[in-house]
ChimeraX commands (.cxc) that place a marker at each C-alpha (Angstrom):
marker #1 position 46.91,-25.99,24.70 radius 0.5
marker #1 position 49.28,-24.81,21.99 radius 0.5
marker #1 position 52.19,-22.68,23.13 radius 0.5
marker #1 position 51.23,-19.56,21.12 radius 0.5
marker #1 position 47.78,-18.02,20.89 radius 0.5
marker #1 position 46.85,-14.97,18.82 radius 0.5
marker #1 position 43.90,-12.83,19.92 radius 0.5
marker #1 position 42.19,-10.73,17.27 radius 0.5
marker #1 position 41.05,-7.40,18.68 radius 0.5
marker #1 position 40.02,-3.92,17.63 radius 0.5
marker #1 position 42.79,-1.38,18.16 radius 0.5
marker #1 position 40.80,0.96,20.40 radius 0.5
marker #1 position 42.03,1.47,23.95 radius 0.5
marker #1 position 38.96,-0.24,25.41 radius 0.5
marker #1 position 39.18,-3.23,23.06 radius 0.5
marker #1 position 42.89,-3.69,23.76 radius 0.5
marker #1 position 42.26,-3.39,27.51 radius 0.5
marker #1 position 39.58,-6.08,27.32 radius 0.5
marker #1 position 41.75,-8.36,25.21 radius 0.5
marker #1 position 44.74,-7.80,27.50 radius 0.5
marker #1 position 42.59,-8.92,30.44 radius 0.5
marker #1 position 41.82,-12.16,28.57 radius 0.5
marker #1 position 45.49,-12.54,27.58 radius 0.5
marker #1 position 46.64,-12.19,31.19 radius 0.5
marker #1 position 44.06,-14.66,32.48 radius 0.5
marker #1 position 45.08,-17.25,29.87 radius 0.5
marker #1 position 48.78,-16.88,30.63 radius 0.5
marker #1 position 48.11,-17.19,34.36 radius 0.5
marker #1 position 46.00,-20.33,33.90 radius 0.5
marker #1 position 48.39,-21.88,31.35 radius 0.5
marker #1 position 51.98,-20.85,32.26 radius 0.5
marker #1 position 53.44,-22.48,29.17 radius 0.5
marker #1 position 51.29,-20.45,26.77 radius 0.5
marker #1 position 52.30,-17.13,25.24 radius 0.5
marker #1 position 49.48,-14.88,24.01 radius 0.5
marker #1 position 49.84,-12.15,21.39 radius 0.5
marker #1 position 47.35,-9.43,20.49 radius 0.5
marker #1 position 46.70,-8.85,16.78 radius 0.5
marker #1 position 45.12,-5.41,16.31 radius 0.5
marker #1 position 42.63,-5.22,13.45 radius 0.5
marker #1 position 40.88,-2.08,12.17 radius 0.5
marker #1 position 37.17,-2.60,11.51 radius 0.5
marker #1 position 34.71,-0.65,9.38 radius 0.5
marker #1 position 33.21,0.86,12.53 radius 0.5
marker #1 position 36.65,2.17,13.51 radius 0.5
marker #1 position 37.26,3.77,10.13 radius 0.5
marker #1 position 33.95,5.62,9.81 radius 0.5
marker #1 position 33.83,8.28,12.53 radius 0.5
marker #1 position 32.04,11.14,10.82 radius 0.5
marker #1 position 28.70,9.38,10.27 radius 0.5
marker #1 position 26.19,8.35,12.97 radius 0.5
marker #1 position 26.29,4.59,13.57 radius 0.5
marker #1 position 22.61,4.24,12.75 radius 0.5
marker #1 position 23.25,5.48,9.20 radius 0.5
marker #1 position 26.16,3.11,8.59 radius 0.5
marker #1 position 24.28,-0.10,9.41 radius 0.5
marker #1 position 24.89,-2.09,12.55 radius 0.5
marker #1 position 25.46,-5.69,11.48 radius 0.5
marker #1 position 29.09,-6.71,11.91 radius 0.5
marker #1 position 30.32,-3.12,11.98 radius 0.5
marker #1 position 32.95,-3.81,14.64 radius 0.5
marker #1 position 33.57,-7.54,14.11 radius 0.5
marker #1 position 33.57,-8.56,10.43 radius 0.5
marker #1 position 37.26,-7.98,9.71 radius 0.5
marker #1 position 38.22,-9.78,12.92 radius 0.5
marker #1 position 35.99,-12.73,12.00 radius 0.5
marker #1 position 37.60,-12.85,8.56 radius 0.5
marker #1 position 41.02,-13.14,10.21 radius 0.5
marker #1 position 39.71,-15.88,12.49 radius 0.5
marker #1 position 38.30,-17.88,9.57 radius 0.5
marker #1 position 41.57,-17.43,7.66 radius 0.5
marker #1 position 43.58,-18.80,10.59 radius 0.5
marker #1 position 45.42,-15.50,11.09 radius 0.5
marker #1 position 44.21,-15.38,14.72 radius 0.5
marker #1 position 43.10,-18.16,17.08 radius 0.5
marker #1 position 40.38,-16.36,19.00 radius 0.5
marker #1 position 38.68,-12.98,19.10 radius 0.5
marker #1 position 37.52,-10.89,22.05 radius 0.5
marker #1 position 34.41,-8.80,21.41 radius 0.5
marker #1 position 32.07,-6.59,23.33 radius 0.5
marker #1 position 28.96,-8.75,23.00 radius 0.5
marker #1 position 26.75,-5.74,22.22 radius 0.5
marker #1 position 28.71,-5.42,18.93 radius 0.5
marker #1 position 28.24,-9.06,17.88 radius 0.5
marker #1 position 25.46,-9.85,15.36 radius 0.5
marker #1 position 22.96,-12.52,16.38 radius 0.5
marker #1 position 23.90,-14.61,13.34 radius 0.5
marker #1 position 27.57,-15.60,13.07 radius 0.5
marker #1 position 29.54,-16.84,10.05 radius 0.5
marker #1 position 29.48,-20.58,9.46 radius 0.5
marker #1 position 32.37,-22.19,11.29 radius 0.5
marker #1 position 32.50,-19.68,14.15 radius 0.5
marker #1 position 30.80,-19.50,17.54 radius 0.5
marker #1 position 30.87,-17.52,20.77 radius 0.5
marker #1 position 32.28,-20.33,22.91 radius 0.5
marker #1 position 33.15,-18.41,26.08 radius 0.5
marker #1 position 31.35,-15.59,27.89 radius 0.5
marker #1 position 33.19,-14.31,31.00 radius 0.5
marker #1 position 31.57,-12.75,34.06 radius 0.5
marker #1 position 29.68,-9.62,33.07 radius 0.5
marker #1 position 30.68,-6.11,34.12 radius 0.5
marker #1 position 27.87,-3.67,34.91 radius 0.5
marker #1 position 25.26,-3.49,32.16 radius 0.5
marker #1 position 24.19,0.00,33.21 radius 0.5
marker #1 position 24.69,3.20,31.26 radius 0.5
marker #1 position 26.66,5.97,32.94 radius 0.5
marker #1 position 25.70,9.65,33.15 radius 0.5
marker #1 position 28.72,11.96,33.08 radius 0.5
marker #1 position 28.60,15.69,33.65 radius 0.5
marker #1 position 30.87,18.40,35.02 radius 0.5
marker #1 position 28.11,20.63,36.34 radius 0.5
marker #1 position 25.03,18.46,36.94 radius 0.5
marker #1 position 24.46,15.40,39.11 radius 0.5
marker #1 position 21.59,13.76,37.21 radius 0.5
marker #1 position 19.49,13.84,34.06 radius 0.5
marker #1 position 16.74,15.52,36.05 radius 0.5
marker #1 position 19.11,18.32,37.10 radius 0.5
marker #1 position 19.95,19.33,33.52 radius 0.5
marker #1 position 18.40,22.66,32.52 radius 0.5
marker #1 position 16.07,22.92,29.54 radius 0.5
marker #1 position 18.07,23.03,26.31 radius 0.5
marker #1 position 21.13,21.34,27.82 radius 0.5
marker #1 position 23.27,19.46,25.29 radius 0.5
marker #1 position 23.73,15.73,25.85 radius 0.5
marker #1 position 26.08,13.66,23.69 radius 0.5
marker #1 position 25.48,10.03,22.75 radius 0.5
marker #1 position 26.18,7.78,19.76 radius 0.5
marker #1 position 23.24,5.49,20.55 radius 0.5
marker #1 position 19.73,5.52,19.12 radius 0.5
marker #1 position 18.59,3.54,22.16 radius 0.5
marker #1 position 19.90,6.16,24.58 radius 0.5
marker #1 position 18.65,9.01,22.39 radius 0.5
marker #1 position 15.07,7.70,22.35 radius 0.5
marker #1 position 14.93,7.04,26.10 radius 0.5
marker #1 position 16.46,10.44,26.87 radius 0.5
marker #1 position 13.93,12.13,24.60 radius 0.5
marker #1 position 11.12,10.32,26.40 radius 0.5
marker #1 position 12.47,11.37,29.81 radius 0.5
marker #1 position 13.44,14.92,28.85 radius 0.5
marker #1 position 12.02,16.11,25.51 radius 0.5
marker #1 position 13.43,19.58,26.26 radius 0.5
marker #1 position 17.08,18.46,25.95 radius 0.5
marker #1 position 19.29,18.89,22.87 radius 0.5
marker #1 position 20.58,15.39,22.10 radius 0.5
marker #1 position 23.62,15.42,19.80 radius 0.5
marker #1 position 25.47,12.55,18.12 radius 0.5
marker #1 position 28.84,11.84,19.74 radius 0.5
marker #1 position 31.40,9.51,18.10 radius 0.5
marker #1 position 35.04,8.80,18.82 radius 0.5
marker #1 position 36.96,6.94,21.52 radius 0.5
marker #1 position 36.32,7.46,25.22 radius 0.5
marker #1 position 39.19,9.95,25.57 radius 0.5
marker #1 position 37.69,12.09,22.79 radius 0.5
marker #1 position 34.24,11.99,24.37 radius 0.5
marker #1 position 35.57,12.92,27.81 radius 0.5
marker #1 position 37.63,15.76,26.36 radius 0.5
marker #1 position 34.57,17.24,24.63 radius 0.5
marker #1 position 32.69,17.03,27.92 radius 0.5
marker #1 position 35.52,18.74,29.81 radius 0.5
marker #1 position 35.79,21.46,27.16 radius 0.5
marker #1 position 32.12,22.31,27.57 radius 0.5
marker #1 position 31.01,21.08,24.14 radius 0.5
marker #1 position 28.41,19.01,26.01 radius 0.5
marker #1 position 26.64,19.55,29.31 radius 0.5
marker #1 position 26.56,15.77,29.76 radius 0.5
marker #1 position 27.37,12.55,27.94 radius 0.5
marker #1 position 26.08,9.03,28.39 radius 0.5
marker #1 position 28.47,6.11,27.99 radius 0.5
marker #1 position 28.50,2.44,28.93 radius 0.5
marker #1 position 29.50,2.05,32.56 radius 0.5
marker #1 position 31.39,-1.18,31.82 radius 0.5
marker #1 position 33.90,0.51,29.52 radius 0.5
marker #1 position 34.67,3.22,32.06 radius 0.5
marker #1 position 35.14,0.62,34.79 radius 0.5
marker #1 position 37.46,-1.49,32.64 radius 0.5
marker #1 position 39.58,1.55,31.76 radius 0.5
marker #1 position 39.92,2.62,35.38 radius 0.5
marker #1 position 37.75,5.69,34.78 radius 0.5
marker #1 position 34.94,4.92,37.21 radius 0.5
marker #1 position 35.78,8.18,39.00 radius 0.5
marker #1 position 34.44,10.07,35.95 radius 0.5
marker #1 position 30.96,8.58,36.40 radius 0.5
marker #1 position 28.50,11.05,37.90 radius 0.5
marker #1 position 25.77,8.42,38.24 radius 0.5
marker #1 position 24.98,4.94,36.97 radius 0.5
marker #1 position 21.54,4.83,35.39 radius 0.5
marker #1 position 19.25,2.10,36.64 radius 0.5
marker #1 position 17.62,-0.06,33.93 radius 0.5
marker #1 position 14.23,1.24,35.04 radius 0.5
marker #1 position 15.33,4.67,33.80 radius 0.5
marker #1 position 17.63,3.74,30.90 radius 0.5
marker #1 position 17.32,0.17,29.61 radius 0.5
marker #1 position 20.79,-1.04,28.48 radius 0.5
marker #1 position 21.82,-2.33,25.09 radius 0.5
marker #1 position 21.53,-6.04,24.41 radius 0.5
marker #1 position 24.51,-7.77,26.10 radius 0.5
marker #1 position 26.02,-4.49,27.33 radius 0.5
marker #1 position 28.87,-5.13,29.77 radius 0.5
marker #1 position 29.46,-8.69,28.56 radius 0.5
marker #1 position 32.48,-9.95,26.64 radius 0.5
marker #1 position 32.38,-12.79,24.13 radius 0.5
marker #1 position 35.28,-14.96,23.04 radius 0.5
marker #1 position 34.75,-16.15,19.47 radius 0.5
marker #1 position 36.40,-19.34,18.26 radius 0.5
marker #1 position 36.41,-21.63,15.27 radius 0.5
marker #1 position 33.88,-24.41,15.83 radius 0.5
marker #1 position 36.43,-27.11,15.04 radius 0.5
marker #1 position 38.89,-25.89,17.70 radius 0.5
marker #1 position 37.71,-28.14,20.54 radius 0.5
marker #1 position 41.11,-28.09,22.25 radius 0.5
marker #1 position 41.10,-24.31,22.64 radius 0.5
marker #1 position 37.46,-24.29,23.76 radius 0.5
marker #1 position 38.31,-26.77,26.52 radius 0.5
marker #1 position 41.37,-24.78,27.55 radius 0.5
marker #1 position 39.35,-21.58,27.96 radius 0.5
marker #1 position 36.45,-23.02,29.97 radius 0.5
marker #1 position 37.84,-21.50,33.15 radius 0.5
marker #1 position 36.84,-18.07,31.78 radius 0.5
marker #1 position 33.20,-19.01,31.14 radius 0.5
marker #1 position 30.45,-17.73,33.44 radius 0.5
marker #1 position 27.22,-19.74,32.98 radius 0.5
marker #1 position 24.97,-17.13,34.63 radius 0.5
marker #1 position 26.20,-14.38,32.31 radius 0.5
marker #1 position 25.80,-16.72,29.32 radius 0.5
marker #1 position 22.15,-17.36,30.23 radius 0.5
marker #1 position 21.23,-13.68,30.56 radius 0.5
marker #1 position 23.04,-12.83,27.34 radius 0.5
marker #1 position 21.26,-15.69,25.53 radius 0.5
marker #1 position 17.86,-14.30,26.53 radius 0.5
marker #1 position 18.75,-10.78,25.41 radius 0.5
marker #1 position 20.17,-11.95,22.09 radius 0.5
marker #1 position 17.12,-14.13,21.39 radius 0.5
marker #1 position 14.98,-11.02,21.90 radius 0.5
marker #1 position 17.11,-9.12,19.38 radius 0.5
marker #1 position 17.16,-12.00,16.90 radius 0.5
marker #1 position 13.36,-12.06,16.72 radius 0.5
marker #1 position 13.26,-8.30,16.09 radius 0.5
marker #1 position 15.85,-8.12,13.33 radius 0.5
marker #1 position 13.94,-7.06,10.27 radius 0.5
marker #1 position 16.14,-4.71,8.28 radius 0.5
marker #1 position 15.33,-1.38,9.97 radius 0.5
marker #1 position 17.23,1.00,12.20 radius 0.5
marker #1 position 15.30,1.24,15.46 radius 0.5
marker #1 position 16.15,1.74,19.13 radius 0.5
marker #1 position 16.02,-1.62,20.91 radius 0.5
marker #1 position 17.11,-2.50,24.43 radius 0.5
marker #1 position 16.93,-5.51,26.72 radius 0.5
marker #1 position 18.27,-6.53,30.11 radius 0.5
marker #1 position 18.04,-9.93,31.80 radius 0.5
marker #1 position 18.67,-10.89,35.41 radius 0.5
marker #1 position 18.98,-14.32,37.00 radius 0.5
marker #1 position 17.77,-15.10,40.53 radius 0.5
marker #1 position 18.15,-18.75,41.38 radius 0.5
marker #1 position 16.58,-20.59,38.46 radius 0.5
marker #1 position 14.31,-17.68,37.48 radius 0.5
marker #1 position 15.34,-15.59,34.48 radius 0.5
marker #1 position 13.65,-12.20,34.11 radius 0.5
marker #1 position 13.92,-10.19,30.90 radius 0.5
marker #1 position 12.87,-6.59,30.25 radius 0.5
marker #1 position 12.67,-5.42,26.65 radius 0.5
marker #1 position 12.13,-2.15,24.80 radius 0.5
marker #1 position 11.22,-0.99,21.30 radius 0.5
marker #1 position 11.06,2.78,20.77 radius 0.5
marker #1 position 10.80,5.40,18.10 radius 0.5
marker #1 position 13.93,7.52,17.66 radius 0.5
marker #1 position 12.15,10.65,18.91 radius 0.5
marker #1 position 11.02,8.88,22.10 radius 0.5
marker #1 position 7.35,9.60,21.49 radius 0.5
marker #1 position 6.54,5.91,21.20 radius 0.5
marker #1 position 8.17,3.65,23.76 radius 0.5
marker #1 position 6.95,0.10,24.29 radius 0.5
marker #1 position 8.39,-1.80,27.23 radius 0.5
marker #1 position 7.48,-5.04,28.96 radius 0.5
marker #1 position 8.90,-7.77,31.19 radius 0.5
marker #1 position 8.58,-11.54,31.42 radius 0.5
marker #1 position 10.12,-14.43,33.38 radius 0.5
marker #1 position 10.90,-18.09,32.73 radius 0.5
marker #1 position 13.15,-20.89,34.00 radius 0.5
marker #1 position 16.83,-20.35,33.19 radius 0.5
marker #1 position 16.80,-23.27,30.77 radius 0.5
marker #1 position 14.33,-21.43,28.55 radius 0.5
marker #1 position 16.42,-18.33,27.81 radius 0.5
marker #1 position 15.94,-18.40,24.05 radius 0.5
marker #1 position 12.20,-19.05,24.35 radius 0.5
marker #1 position 11.85,-16.18,26.83 radius 0.5
marker #1 position 13.62,-13.72,24.54 radius 0.5
marker #1 position 11.52,-14.72,21.55 radius 0.5
marker #1 position 8.25,-14.60,23.49 radius 0.5
marker #1 position 8.93,-11.13,24.92 radius 0.5
marker #1 position 9.81,-9.84,21.46 radius 0.5
marker #1 position 6.51,-11.21,20.16 radius 0.5
marker #1 position 4.67,-9.44,22.99 radius 0.5
marker #1 position 6.25,-6.08,22.18 radius 0.5
marker #1 position 5.62,-6.51,18.46 radius 0.5
marker #1 position 1.94,-7.19,19.16 radius 0.5
marker #1 position 1.69,-4.17,21.48 radius 0.5
marker #1 position 2.78,-1.76,18.74 radius 0.5
marker #1 position 6.44,-2.58,18.19 radius 0.5
marker #1 position 5.76,-3.88,14.71 radius 0.5
marker #1 position 4.25,-0.54,13.71 radius 0.5
marker #1 position 7.41,1.22,14.94 radius 0.5
marker #1 position 9.61,-1.19,13.02 radius 0.5
marker #1 position 7.54,-0.71,9.90 radius 0.5
marker #1 position 7.58,3.09,10.18 radius 0.5
marker #1 position 11.31,3.76,10.57 radius 0.5
marker #1 position 13.65,3.95,7.62 radius 0.5
marker #1 position 15.32,0.74,6.53 radius 0.5
marker #1 position 19.07,0.56,5.98 radius 0.5
marker #1 position 20.53,-2.87,6.54 radius 0.5
marker #1 position 19.92,-4.23,10.02 radius 0.5
marker #1 position 18.64,-3.05,13.39 radius 0.5
marker #1 position 20.82,-0.78,15.48 radius 0.5
marker #1 position 20.10,-2.37,18.85 radius 0.5
marker #1 position 22.08,0.48,20.32 radius 0.5
marker link #1:1,2 radius 0.2
marker link #1:2,3 radius 0.2
marker link #1:3,4 radius 0.2
marker link #1:4,5 radius 0.2
marker link #1:5,6 radius 0.2
marker link #1:6,7 radius 0.2
marker link #1:7,8 radius 0.2
marker link #1:8,9 radius 0.2
marker link #1:9,10 radius 0.2
marker link #1:10,11 radius 0.2
marker link #1:11,12 radius 0.2
marker link #1:12,13 radius 0.2
marker link #1:13,14 radius 0.2
marker link #1:14,15 radius 0.2
marker link #1:15,16 radius 0.2
marker link #1:16,17 radius 0.2
marker link #1:17,18 radius 0.2
marker link #1:18,19 radius 0.2
marker link #1:19,20 radius 0.2
marker link #1:20,21 radius 0.2
marker link #1:21,22 radius 0.2
marker link #1:22,23 radius 0.2
marker link #1:23,24 radius 0.2
marker link #1:24,25 radius 0.2
marker link #1:25,26 radius 0.2
marker link #1:26,27 radius 0.2
marker link #1:27,28 radius 0.2
marker link #1:28,29 radius 0.2
marker link #1:29,30 radius 0.2
marker link #1:30,31 radius 0.2
marker link #1:31,32 radius 0.2
marker link #1:32,33 radius 0.2
marker link #1:33,34 radius 0.2
marker link #1:34,35 radius 0.2
marker link #1:35,36 radius 0.2
marker link #1:36,37 radius 0.2
marker link #1:37,38 radius 0.2
marker link #1:38,39 radius 0.2
marker link #1:39,40 radius 0.2
marker link #1:40,41 radius 0.2
marker link #1:41,42 radius 0.2
marker link #1:42,43 radius 0.2
marker link #1:43,44 radius 0.2
marker link #1:44,45 radius 0.2
marker link #1:45,46 radius 0.2
marker link #1:46,47 radius 0.2
marker link #1:47,48 radius 0.2
marker link #1:48,49 radius 0.2
marker link #1:49,50 radius 0.2
marker link #1:50,51 radius 0.2
marker link #1:51,52 radius 0.2
marker link #1:52,53 radius 0.2
marker link #1:53,54 radius 0.2
marker link #1:54,55 radius 0.2
marker link #1:55,56 radius 0.2
marker link #1:56,57 radius 0.2
marker link #1:57,58 radius 0.2
marker link #1:58,59 radius 0.2
marker link #1:59,60 radius 0.2
marker link #1:60,61 radius 0.2
marker link #1:61,62 radius 0.2
marker link #1:62,63 radius 0.2
marker link #1:63,64 radius 0.2
marker link #1:64,65 radius 0.2
marker link #1:65,66 radius 0.2
marker link #1:66,67 radius 0.2
marker link #1:67,68 radius 0.2
marker link #1:68,69 radius 0.2
marker link #1:69,70 radius 0.2
marker link #1:70,71 radius 0.2
marker link #1:71,72 radius 0.2
marker link #1:72,73 radius 0.2
marker link #1:73,74 radius 0.2
marker link #1:74,75 radius 0.2
marker link #1:75,76 radius 0.2
marker link #1:76,77 radius 0.2
marker link #1:77,78 radius 0.2
marker link #1:78,79 radius 0.2
marker link #1:79,80 radius 0.2
marker link #1:80,81 radius 0.2
marker link #1:81,82 radius 0.2
marker link #1:82,83 radius 0.2
marker link #1:83,84 radius 0.2
marker link #1:84,85 radius 0.2
marker link #1:85,86 radius 0.2
marker link #1:86,87 radius 0.2
marker link #1:87,88 radius 0.2
marker link #1:88,89 radius 0.2
marker link #1:89,90 radius 0.2
marker link #1:90,91 radius 0.2
marker link #1:91,92 radius 0.2
marker link #1:92,93 radius 0.2
marker link #1:93,94 radius 0.2
marker link #1:94,95 radius 0.2
marker link #1:95,96 radius 0.2
marker link #1:96,97 radius 0.2
marker link #1:97,98 radius 0.2
marker link #1:98,99 radius 0.2
marker link #1:99,100 radius 0.2
marker link #1:100,101 radius 0.2
marker link #1:101,102 radius 0.2
marker link #1:102,103 radius 0.2
marker link #1:103,104 radius 0.2
marker link #1:104,105 radius 0.2
marker link #1:105,106 radius 0.2
marker link #1:106,107 radius 0.2
marker link #1:107,108 radius 0.2
marker link #1:108,109 radius 0.2
marker link #1:109,110 radius 0.2
marker link #1:110,111 radius 0.2
marker link #1:111,112 radius 0.2
marker link #1:112,113 radius 0.2
marker link #1:113,114 radius 0.2
marker link #1:114,115 radius 0.2
marker link #1:115,116 radius 0.2
marker link #1:116,117 radius 0.2
marker link #1:117,118 radius 0.2
marker link #1:118,119 radius 0.2
marker link #1:119,120 radius 0.2
marker link #1:120,121 radius 0.2
marker link #1:121,122 radius 0.2
marker link #1:122,123 radius 0.2
marker link #1:123,124 radius 0.2
marker link #1:124,125 radius 0.2
marker link #1:125,126 radius 0.2
marker link #1:126,127 radius 0.2
marker link #1:127,128 radius 0.2
marker link #1:128,129 radius 0.2
marker link #1:129,130 radius 0.2
marker link #1:130,131 radius 0.2
marker link #1:131,132 radius 0.2
marker link #1:132,133 radius 0.2
marker link #1:133,134 radius 0.2
marker link #1:134,135 radius 0.2
marker link #1:135,136 radius 0.2
marker link #1:136,137 radius 0.2
marker link #1:137,138 radius 0.2
marker link #1:138,139 radius 0.2
marker link #1:139,140 radius 0.2
marker link #1:140,141 radius 0.2
marker link #1:141,142 radius 0.2
marker link #1:142,143 radius 0.2
marker link #1:143,144 radius 0.2
marker link #1:144,145 radius 0.2
marker link #1:145,146 radius 0.2
marker link #1:146,147 radius 0.2
marker link #1:147,148 radius 0.2
marker link #1:148,149 radius 0.2
marker link #1:149,150 radius 0.2
marker link #1:150,151 radius 0.2
marker link #1:151,152 radius 0.2
marker link #1:152,153 radius 0.2
marker link #1:153,154 radius 0.2
marker link #1:154,155 radius 0.2
marker link #1:155,156 radius 0.2
marker link #1:156,157 radius 0.2
marker link #1:157,158 radius 0.2
marker link #1:158,159 radius 0.2
marker link #1:159,160 radius 0.2
marker link #1:160,161 radius 0.2
marker link #1:161,162 radius 0.2
marker link #1:162,163 radius 0.2
marker link #1:163,164 radius 0.2
marker link #1:164,165 radius 0.2
marker link #1:165,166 radius 0.2
marker link #1:166,167 radius 0.2
marker link #1:167,168 radius 0.2
marker link #1:168,169 radius 0.2
marker link #1:169,170 radius 0.2
marker link #1:170,171 radius 0.2
marker link #1:171,172 radius 0.2
marker link #1:172,173 radius 0.2
marker link #1:173,174 radius 0.2
marker link #1:174,175 radius 0.2
marker link #1:175,176 radius 0.2
marker link #1:176,177 radius 0.2
marker link #1:177,178 radius 0.2
marker link #1:178,179 radius 0.2
marker link #1:179,180 radius 0.2
marker link #1:180,181 radius 0.2
marker link #1:181,182 radius 0.2
marker link #1:182,183 radius 0.2
marker link #1:183,184 radius 0.2
marker link #1:184,185 radius 0.2
marker link #1:185,186 radius 0.2
marker link #1:186,187 radius 0.2
marker link #1:187,188 radius 0.2
marker link #1:188,189 radius 0.2
marker link #1:189,190 radius 0.2
marker link #1:190,191 radius 0.2
marker link #1:191,192 radius 0.2
marker link #1:192,193 radius 0.2
marker link #1:193,194 radius 0.2
marker link #1:194,195 radius 0.2
marker link #1:195,196 radius 0.2
marker link #1:196,197 radius 0.2
marker link #1:197,198 radius 0.2
marker link #1:198,199 radius 0.2
marker link #1:199,200 radius 0.2
marker link #1:200,201 radius 0.2
marker link #1:201,202 radius 0.2
marker link #1:202,203 radius 0.2
marker link #1:203,204 radius 0.2
marker link #1:204,205 radius 0.2
marker link #1:205,206 radius 0.2
marker link #1:206,207 radius 0.2
marker link #1:207,208 radius 0.2
marker link #1:208,209 radius 0.2
marker link #1:209,210 radius 0.2
marker link #1:210,211 radius 0.2
marker link #1:211,212 radius 0.2
marker link #1:212,213 radius 0.2
marker link #1:213,214 radius 0.2
marker link #1:214,215 radius 0.2
marker link #1:215,216 radius 0.2
marker link #1:216,217 radius 0.2
marker link #1:217,218 radius 0.2
marker link #1:218,219 radius 0.2
marker link #1:219,220 radius 0.2
marker link #1:220,221 radius 0.2
marker link #1:221,222 radius 0.2
marker link #1:222,223 radius 0.2
marker link #1:223,224 radius 0.2
marker link #1:224,225 radius 0.2
marker link #1:225,226 radius 0.2
marker link #1:226,227 radius 0.2
marker link #1:227,228 radius 0.2
marker link #1:228,229 radius 0.2
marker link #1:229,230 radius 0.2
marker link #1:230,231 radius 0.2
marker link #1:231,232 radius 0.2
marker link #1:232,233 radius 0.2
marker link #1:233,234 radius 0.2
marker link #1:234,235 radius 0.2
marker link #1:235,236 radius 0.2
marker link #1:236,237 radius 0.2
marker link #1:237,238 radius 0.2
marker link #1:238,239 radius 0.2
marker link #1:239,240 radius 0.2
marker link #1:240,241 radius 0.2
marker link #1:241,242 radius 0.2
marker link #1:242,243 radius 0.2
marker link #1:243,244 radius 0.2
marker link #1:244,245 radius 0.2
marker link #1:245,246 radius 0.2
marker link #1:246,247 radius 0.2
marker link #1:247,248 radius 0.2
marker link #1:248,249 radius 0.2
marker link #1:249,250 radius 0.2
marker link #1:250,251 radius 0.2
marker link #1:251,252 radius 0.2
marker link #1:252,253 radius 0.2
marker link #1:253,254 radius 0.2
marker link #1:254,255 radius 0.2
marker link #1:255,256 radius 0.2
marker link #1:256,257 radius 0.2
marker link #1:257,258 radius 0.2
marker link #1:258,259 radius 0.2
marker link #1:259,260 radius 0.2
marker link #1:260,261 radius 0.2
marker link #1:261,262 radius 0.2
marker link #1:262,263 radius 0.2
marker link #1:263,264 radius 0.2
marker link #1:264,265 radius 0.2
marker link #1:265,266 radius 0.2
marker link #1:266,267 radius 0.2
marker link #1:267,268 radius 0.2
marker link #1:268,269 radius 0.2
marker link #1:269,270 radius 0.2
marker link #1:270,271 radius 0.2
marker link #1:271,272 radius 0.2
marker link #1:272,273 radius 0.2
marker link #1:273,274 radius 0.2
marker link #1:274,275 radius 0.2
marker link #1:275,276 radius 0.2
marker link #1:276,277 radius 0.2
marker link #1:277,278 radius 0.2
marker link #1:278,279 radius 0.2
marker link #1:279,280 radius 0.2
marker link #1:280,281 radius 0.2
marker link #1:281,282 radius 0.2
marker link #1:282,283 radius 0.2
marker link #1:283,284 radius 0.2
marker link #1:284,285 radius 0.2
marker link #1:285,286 radius 0.2
marker link #1:286,287 radius 0.2
marker link #1:287,288 radius 0.2
marker link #1:288,289 radius 0.2
marker link #1:289,290 radius 0.2
marker link #1:290,291 radius 0.2
marker link #1:291,292 radius 0.2
marker link #1:292,293 radius 0.2
marker link #1:293,294 radius 0.2
marker link #1:294,295 radius 0.2
marker link #1:295,296 radius 0.2
marker link #1:296,297 radius 0.2
marker link #1:297,298 radius 0.2
marker link #1:298,299 radius 0.2
marker link #1:299,300 radius 0.2
marker link #1:300,301 radius 0.2
marker link #1:301,302 radius 0.2
marker link #1:302,303 radius 0.2
marker link #1:303,304 radius 0.2
marker link #1:304,305 radius 0.2
marker link #1:305,306 radius 0.2
marker link #1:306,307 radius 0.2
marker link #1:307,308 radius 0.2
marker link #1:308,309 radius 0.2
marker link #1:309,310 radius 0.2
marker link #1:310,311 radius 0.2
marker link #1:311,312 radius 0.2
marker link #1:312,313 radius 0.2
marker link #1:313,314 radius 0.2
view
């Protein structure tokens, strides 16, 4: 291992917290190595006044970091895997996937203990098409409003009464020490998570075998298998349209089970199914489940929504 490593990271509090966790683990495992964080502003960080679905999802939070990695300005990058496109630039790969945090979404409210307890017309904030569609299917009487900004901003708006509730990723709240703000974690049966939600990915240059070997202690094979199935599902569905997509995989022994979702934004059409396969067939499982959902009506949903770049799996 070289004596200095530079981690490329977004400058948000959550991204820095995640990258600092990786930095500390590397320095503990390799006492002679010093790790620096290089904060990089991405397109997704700059555009805060437009819903994510209208900006286009591919590479929104990673492209500038990947450019720095390819240019040799940083040695590795730490990403939330749900932000990473299924197709990476030539010369780069996700070499390390640490143990996953919770994949579940979190329901936060000051006055209500569940989605079911919200009164008709209650205002719920979310930045995610996936959450919006599933909420609309569960509770078509709610007012679902786009909510952008960092976690502090979202929590402040909740506390100020701008929203009756907000839905955020549970993993981010856990990593920031804000688990006490969670009113309830939503089970995947009620709110299917985003592809790879709760998982981190460490991106490296493909020719950096020394660094890959030095970081193997961070890799969790079980998380990597579940993430591979979910990302294969997304890869098969990418067709240039903004559409709510979700998937969640679990591993029990050698059996990998994947649940997938394609929905219309208004929640009126929601196609969901589940399939299982041996752990060694993660990619095949993801592709096959996507084909099943497409055949059951998912293709019609994809064809009907407006096209603007690439799918917003969130």
